[in-house]
N, C-alpha and C positions, 0 to 999 in steps of 0.2 A: 428466244435466242439463247443457245449457251456457247458461251467462250471460257477458252482453255485455257489456261496459262504457264511454265513452266518457269519456272526462276531458283533463285538460291534464299533462304530464311532465315530470325534467329529469329526462335522462342518467347518471347517474350512472357505472355503468360497463361495462365486459361482455367475456364471455370468450367465447371462442373453443368448439365443437363438434369431433368428429371431422365429415369431411363438409359440409353450404354450410351448421349453422343456429349459435346462436350468445346468450346467457345475461345478457340486457337484465337492470340494476337501473336501475329508474328511479323514478322521488318523484314520485310523481301526488299532486294536492291529493284526488280521491274514497280513493282506497285505501291514502295514504299508501308507506314506502318498500316497492315491489315487486319478487321476482323472474318477467319475462317469456322466453321462450323464440319467438326470433325464430327459425323455420323460412325455409327458403333462401333467406335471408340474405345469405348469403357467394356465389351464386350472380350471374354478369357483366349476367344481364338484370331483379335484383332494382329491385327504386323504391322500397327504404325506406331499401333502405343510406344511402346520401344525406343520412337527416335520423336514423340512429340514430350518429351520432360524440356524443360526453362534452362533453356542454356542451353541446349545442343543449338548447333550447325544444320540445319537438313536443304535436301534436295528436296519441291513436293510441285505437287501440280495439281493445281485450280479450275473449277471451273465455277463459270460465276454464272445465276440461274433468281431470276428480277430480283437485280442487281442485289443480290448476295454473295462473296464466295464459300464451294466449300471442301476441300480434303479430298479429292482421289484419292493419289500415292504420295506416297514417302519416303526418306532412303538417306539413313546418317550420313553428313558429312564431318565429324566430330560433336563428340561428350561432350569434349572439356575436363573432361572426370578429374582431376588434376581440384580443380576447384573444386569440385563439391566436394572435396575430403579439406576443408578445409573453410568453417565459422568464419571467417574474418574474407576470407578471399567471395566466397556465397552473398554477405553481407555488404561485397562493393559488386555485386554483382545485380544484385536484388535492386542497390543507390543506383545506377545507372540504367536498368528497365523501368524502377518507378518513375524516372524523371523523360522517358524518350515515351511513357506512355501519357504524358501529359504532358508537353510539349505541342510535342508533332498526329497532327494534325490530319486522316487517318485518309487513304491511297491520295496521300503523295505524295509523289517520285521526290526519295531526299539521298540522292549517290553519293553522296559527302557521305557523312552524317553516316548511312550503309557501311559505308570500310573506315571508317572511325571508328564502330561497333565494334564488325568482327576486328578492330589488331588489339581494340579494348581485350574481348575474350584472348585472344591470341599470347597480348603480352599476361592478360589478370592465369593463365594454367603455366605460366613459367617464373620460374621462381620466387625473383625479386624483384617481385609486386611489392608498393606500400601506399602510406595513403596520398608520397607526394605524388605520384601514378594517376592517384584516380583524381585526383585533382589539377593535371594536367590535363585529362581528359574530359572535366568539367567544364575546365574553358576551354576549350576546343571549340563543347559543345557548342556549349549558350554565344560564344565567336563564332562559331558558325552560320546560327542562327537569326543573325547578326542581335541581341540581344544586349554586347556591351561585348569591347575590344580591344582591353588590354586584360591584363591576371591579374587573378585577385587570388584571397587566400579562399582559406577553407573553408573556413566561419558563413567571410561573406563572400561567398559561392552559395553556397547553406541556405543564409539566408535571402538572399537573391533572387534564390529559384522559387524557394515561398513564398516572396512575393510574386515570383511572376506565373503561378498558377493559383493562387489560395488560397492556398493551405498547406498545409501544415507535416513534413517531410518525417514518416513512420520514427519515433526512436529504434525503435528494432536495430534500420538497416544505419542507424550514423554511424 
């Protein structure tokens, strides 16, 4: 039985498959972190391909068939293009997406974290975003997920994350 969902989401990462398909990890308002198959997305005539860049905020229609989501339609809400013009902002964005991908279970609704992520992207796209604001969002994320209550310094937050996920954060995004 096919179930269709219309929701808003952020593209967290993409992985190319053989042929013309791609697996996309979305963080959606309705379904939480969701892995989606985008069939035919690498075709030159695909209208959906430009919408599915990492960090884009999109509206999507997904169909659930045999316990897997497939992308049916997508519509761009915001590409946050000012983020993509500065390497430091790209690194901040990838750090948050890396942490979200490792900490969030699949298909578990996390509305508070979703809105926190959306606010992060909006604020990151503005001029005056610095490491202190990143620290604020990382502290809020870990606090909302129940890992700790008090504010921590940037090195402490990073080491806490590494301890929680049992993995080193790639040095290219720190």
